[in-house]
C-alpha positions in Angstrom: -4.2 -37.7 6.6 -2.4 -40.1 4.2 -5.7 -38.8 1.3 -5.2 -35.2 1.2 -2.1 -35.9 1.4 -2.5 -36.9 -1.6 -4.3 -34.0 -3.4 -2.0 -31.7 -2.3 0.6 -33.3 -4.7 -2.1 -33.9 -7.1 -3.0 -30.3 -7.1 0.7 -28.6 -7.4 1.8 -31.2 -9.9 -1.5 -30.8 -12.1 -1.3 -26.8 -11.7 2.7 -26.0 -12.2 2.5 -28.0 -15.0 -0.1 -27.0 -17.2 0.6 -23.2 -16.6 3.3 -23.1 -19.4 1.2 -24.5 -21.5 -1.7 -21.1 -20.2 1.4 -18.7 -20.4 2.1 -20.0 -24.3 -1.6 -19.8 -24.9 -1.8 -16.3 -23.5 0.9 -15.4 -25.2 -0.9 -16.5 -28.9 -4.0 -14.9 -27.1 -2.7 -11.5 -26.6 -3.0 -11.4 -22.9 0.4 -9.4 -23.2 -0.9 -6.2 -21.5 1.7 -3.4 -21.2 3.9 -2.7 -18.1 1.6 1.0 -16.9 2.7 3.4 -14.4 1.7 1.8 -11.2 3.2 -1.6 -12.5 7.4 -3.1 -10.7 8.0 -5.3 -13.4 9.7 -3.8 -16.4 9.4 -6.5 -19.2 5.5 -7.3 -20.5 4.3 -10.4 -18.2 1.1 -12.8 -19.8 -1.4 -12.4 -17.6 -4.7 -15.6 -17.2 -2.5 -18.4 -15.1 -5.9 -19.1 -13.1 -6.9 -21.3 -15.9 -4.4 -22.9 -14.8 -5.3 -22.7 -10.9 -8.9 -23.9 -11.9 -7.7 -26.9 -13.8 -5.3 -27.6 -10.6 -8.2 -27.4 -8.8 -11.1 -28.6 -10.6 -8.4 -32.6 -10.7 -7.2 -33.0 -7.8 -11.2 -32.8 -6.7 -12.8 -34.8 -8.9 -9.4 -37.1 -8.6 -10.3 -37.4 -4.4 -13.6 -37.8 -5.0 -12.1 -41.6 -6.2 -10.4 -42.1 -2.7 -12.5 -44.8 -0.9 -11.9 -42.4 2.6 -12.8 -39.1 1.2 -16.1 -40.0 -0.8 -18.3 -39.4 2.2 -17.2 -36.0 1.4 -19.2 -35.8 -1.5 -21.6 -37.0 -0.8 -23.9 -33.5 -0.5 -22.9 -31.4 -4.1 -21.4 -28.5 -2.8 -19.0 -28.9 -4.7 -20.3 -29.2 -7.7 -21.6 -25.3 -7.2 -17.9 -24.4 -6.3 -16.7 -26.4 -9.9 -19.4 -24.3 -11.4 -19.0 -20.8 -9.5 -15.5 -21.5 -10.2 -15.8 -22.2 -13.9 -17.7 -18.4 -14.2 -15.1 -16.5 -11.7 -12.2 -17.9 -14.2 -14.2 -16.9 -17.9 -15.0 -13.8 -15.9 -11.1 -12.8 -15.4 -10.2 -14.1 -19.3 -12.3 -11.3 -20.8 -11.2 -8.6 -18.1 -7.4 -9.7 -18.8 -7.6 -9.8 -22.3 -10.6 -6.9 -23.2 -11.1 -5.2 -19.6 -14.2 -4.8 -17.4 -15.7 -2.0 -16.1 -16.0 -2.0 -12.0 -19.8 -3.0 -12.6 -19.5 -5.9 -15.2 -17.0 -7.2 -13.0 -18.7 -6.8 -9.6 -21.9 -8.5 -11.6 -19.9 -11.8 -12.3 -18.9 -11.8 -9.2 -22.6 -12.2 -7.5 -23.5 -14.6 -9.6 -20.0 -16.8 -9.1 -21.4 -16.0 -5.4 -25.1 -16.5 -6.0 -24.2 -19.8 -6.4 -22.2 -20.7 -4.5 -25.5 -19.9 -2.2 -27.8 -21.9 -4.6 -25.4 -25.2 -4.3 -25.7 -24.5 0.2 -22.4 -22.3 0.6 -23.9 -19.9 2.7 -24.0 -18.6 6.6 -26.1 -20.0 8.4 -25.5 -18.1 11.8 -23.4 -15.9 13.3 -20.5 -15.8 17.1 -22.0 -13.2 19.5 -20.5 -12.0 22.1 -21.5 -14.4 25.1 -24.4 -16.1 22.1 -24.9 -16.7 18.6 -27.4 -15.3 16.0 -28.9 -17.4 13.6 -29.3 -15.6 10.3 -32.7 -16.2 8.4 -32.6 -17.8 4.7 -32.0 -14.0 3.3 -30.3 -12.2 5.3 -27.4 -15.7 4.9 -28.0 -14.7 2.0 -27.7 -11.0 1.6 -24.5 -11.5 4.2 -22.9 -14.8 2.4 -22.6 -12.5 -1.3 -21.6 -9.7 0.3 -18.4 -11.8 2.4 -17.9 -13.6 -1.0 -17.4 -10.5 -2.6 -16.0 -9.1 -0.1 -13.2 -11.6 0.1 -12.8 -12.2 -3.7 -11.9 -8.0 -4.3 -9.4 -8.3 -1.2 -7.5 -11.0 -2.5 -7.7 -9.6 -6.0 -6.3 -6.1 -5.3 -3.6 -8.0 -3.0 -2.5 -9.2 -6.4 -0.2 -6.0 -6.5 3.7 -8.2 -6.2 5.3 -11.4 -7.9 4.0 -14.2 -6.2 2.2 -11.8 -3.0 -1.3 -11.9 -3.3 -1.1 -16.8 -4.4 2.1 -17.2 -0.8 -1.0 -14.7 1.6 -3.5 -16.7 -0.3 -1.8 -20.1 0.4 -0.6 -19.5 3.6 -4.5 -18.5 5.0 -5.3 -21.7 3.7 -2.8 -24.1 5.5 -4.4 -22.1 9.4 -7.7 -23.3 7.9 -6.8 -26.5 7.2 -4.1 -27.1 10.3 -7.6 -24.7 12.4 -9.9 -27.6 11.1 -8.0 -30.8 11.7 -6.9 -30.1 14.7 -9.8 -29.0 16.5 -11.8 -32.0 14.4 -9.2 -34.1 17.2 -10.1 -32.0 19.4 -13.9 -31.9 19.6 -14.9 -35.8 17.9 -15.6 -33.7 14.3 -15.2 -36.1 11.3 -12.0 -35.7 9.4 -12.5 -35.7 6.5 -14.5 -32.9 5.4 -15.3 -30.2 3.2 -13.8 -27.1 4.3 -10.8 -28.9 5.1 -11.2 -31.1 1.5 -10.8 -26.8 0.6 -8.2 -25.7 2.1 -5.9 -28.6 1.0 -6.7 -27.6 -2.3 -6.8 -24.4 -2.4 -2.5 -25.3 -0.1 -2.0 -26.8 -3.0 -3.3 -25.1 -6.1 -1.5 -21.3 -5.3 2.1 -23.7 -4.1 1.8 -25.6 -7.1 1.0 -21.5 -9.4 4.6 -20.2 -6.9 6.7 -22.2 -9.0 6.4 -20.0 -11.4 5.3 -17.0 -10.3 7.9 -16.1 -7.2 9.7 -13.3 -8.5 10.7 -12.6 -11.5 7.5 -14.2 -12.6 7.1 -15.8 -15.8 3.4 -15.2 -15.3 1.4 -13.6 -14.2 -2.5 -15.4 -12.4 -4.3 -12.4 -13.0 -7.6 -11.3 -11.9 -8.7 -14.9 -13.3 -6.9 -16.3 -10.4 -7.5 -14.0 -8.1 -10.7 -14.0 -8.0 -10.9 -17.5 -8.7 -8.4 -17.7 -5.2 -10.5 -16.0 -3.7 -13.7 -17.3 -4.3 -12.4 -20.2 -3.0 -11.1 -19.1 0.2 -14.2 -17.3 1.3 -15.9 -21.4 0.6 -13.9 -22.3 3.1 -14.6 -19.5 5.6 -18.3 -19.7 5.2 -18.5 -24.0 4.8 -16.3 -24.0 8.3 -18.4 -21.7 10.5 -21.6 -24.3 9.6 -19.4 -26.9 11.5 -20.0 -26.4 14.6 -23.2 -25.9 16.5 -24.4 -22.4 16.5 -25.0 -23.2 20.9 -21.6 -25.1 22.0 -19.2 -22.4 21.2 -19.6 -22.3 25.6 -17.7 -24.7 25.3 -14.4 -24.3 23.2 -11.4 -22.5 24.3 -10.5 -19.3 24.6 -13.4 -17.6 25.2 -15.9 -19.2 21.9 -12.2 -17.7 19.9 -12.4 -21.6 18.3 -15.9 -20.7 16.5 -14.9 -16.6 15.9 -12.4 -18.0 13.8 -13.5 -18.6 10.9 -15.8 -15.7 9.7 -12.5 -13.8 10.9 -9.3 -16.1 9.7 -9.9 -14.6 5.8 -9.7 -11.0 7.2 -6.6 -11.4 9.5 -5.1 -13.1 7.3 -5.7 -10.2 4.4 -5.5 -7.6 7.4 -2.7 -5.6 5.2 -4.5 -5.5 2.1 -7.7 -5.0 2.9 -5.7 -2.0 5.2 -3.7 -0.8 2.0 -7.5 -0.5 0.2 -9.6 1.5 3.4 -6.3 3.8 2.9 -5.9 3.8 -0.9 -9.9 4.8 -1.1 -9.7 7.3 1.8 -6.2 9.1 -0.3 -7.9 9.1 -3.6 -10.9 10.7 -2.4 -9.4 13.8 -0.9 -7.4 14.2 -3.6 -10.3 14.5 -5.7 -9.5 11.1 -7.4 -12.2 8.3 -8.3 -11.0 5.7 -6.1 -10.6 3.5 -8.2 -7.7 5.6 -10.0 -4.7 4.0 -9.7 -1.8 5.0 -7.9 2.0 3.6 -6.7 1.4 4.2 -2.8 0.2 0.5 -1.5 1.4 -1.3 1.4 4.4 -2.2 -1.5 5.7 0.1 -3.4 6.2 1.7 0.3 7.9 -1.4 1.9 10.2 -0.8 -2.3 10.7 2.6 -1.3 11.9 1.7 1.9 15.2 -0.6 -0.2 13.7 -3.8 0.5 13.8 -6.0 -3.0 11.1 -7.4 -5.0 11.1 -10.3 -2.9 12.5 -9.4 -0.1 9.4 -7.0 0.4 7.3 -10.1 -0.7 8.6 -12.3 2.1 7.7 -9.8 4.2 4.2 -9.4 3.3 3.8 -13.7 4.3 5.3 -13.3 7.4 2.8 -10.6 8.9 -0.2 -12.4 6.6 1.4 -16.4 8.8 1.7 -14.5 11.8 -1.7 -13.3 12.4 -3.5 -16.1 11.2 -0.8 -19.1 13.2 -1.2 -16.6 16.0 -5.2 -16.4 15.4 -5.5 -20.5 15.5 -2.9 -20.9 17.6 -5.1 -18.9 20.5 -8.0 -20.9 19.6 -6.9 -24.2 19.5 -4.2 -23.7 23.0 -4.6 -23.1 26.5 -2.0 -21.5 27.0 -3.6 -18.4 25.2 -0.2 -15.9 27.1 2.5 -18.3 25.7 1.1 -17.7 22.4 0.7 -13.8 22.5 4.2 -13.8 24.4 5.9 -15.8 21.3 3.9 -13.5 18.7 5.1 -10.5 20.1 8.9 -10.9 19.8 8.0 -12.8 16.7 6.7 -9.3 15.6 9.0 -7.2 16.4 11.9 -9.0 14.7 9.2 -8.3 11.7 9.9 -4.6 12.4 13.1 -4.7 13.1 13.2 -6.0 9.4 10.9 -3.8 7.7 13.7 -0.8 8.9 16.8 -2.8 8.6 17.4 -0.9 5.2 17.5 3.1 6.8 18.5 2.4 9.1 21.5 0.2 6.8 20.9 3.7 5.1 21.5 6.0 7.5 24.5 4.3 9.0 26.2 4.7 5.6 25.4 8.4 5.8 27.1 8.9 9.1 30.3 6.8 7.6 30.2 8.9 4.5 30.0 12.7 6.3 32.6 11.1 9.3 34.8 10.0 6.0 34.8 13.2 4.2 35.3 15.4 7.6 38.7 13.3 8.2 39.3 14.2 3.9 38.9 17.8 4.9 40.8 17.8 8.5 43.3 16.3 7.0 43.8 18.5 3.9 43.6 22.0 6.3 47.0 20.1 8.3 48.2 19.9 5.5 51.7 21.9 4.2 51.7 23.8 1.6 
């Protein structure tokens, strides 16, 4: 655990220290786009913060490779493929943040980065199914792995709509993955020093280090450079954690095998709100006769702002929902008390719903008070002498 803690601190520190330099470089490079109609910030903010995130990730990974208790993690060369794929996706993001890229070109770059990961061994080997498992062949495993990576990249990119939103949600997901794997490793006797746990703690550190500059009011945006990078890293954890389990042993785990379903489901669960927002946006724009890629101001975070929440409160509410979903899923998979977990989760979710509706209730109360005050004044005027 000490090695993981040190790796986390390195990722946080390097990312935090690099970000101001990247911000100044982005300004000099011209990566400061004008404010668009759908943006929620009022002043231009430099992008390309993902360069600092890649630097923090690479530094944490390379330094941790020198730690005695973690050297076995790096015997497999998969981590080199992750550095190469991360470097490629970072370059693609820089081009997009500075000059812009059409969706087809960007998708081709994402597929290429996913292909590098698969080539270096980050590939789904099997899928858990109710009561059984489905072993994937090389071709089907490659296709599904690339598809999962590209979907996760775009889901994270889509979530990057408010200051600190994407970094916070992915940090929550990374912490959930780390807690999930570490607890299961202790319980089942797996090796606690492992590739997925290492990548998860590096990703969490990178997001936290950048969030210190990116939380509202943001001084720099990660841009597509950072959003695509952390989506790539999150997908890598998903696939490699799935490969840590024996495809024939799912019936031995708690909660009816949920522990082996979780690696594949957790990114989708944590990103449930952005994914739902993505589907709703595509349907909404298609029904309106617009392109699915046409921007608008009807996303979930825009609606939270319209309800009367401040920028920070809207982000914190989405953090809360991501944490509820992620850690409830982890708790269900590793504890033999599903009813207690569901009861606590339901209680916290109801509190979160109350927080969402609080501004509307406050406005109704203020309106009722104003109406009552106006009625009292009118009655007083009608009964006054003269």
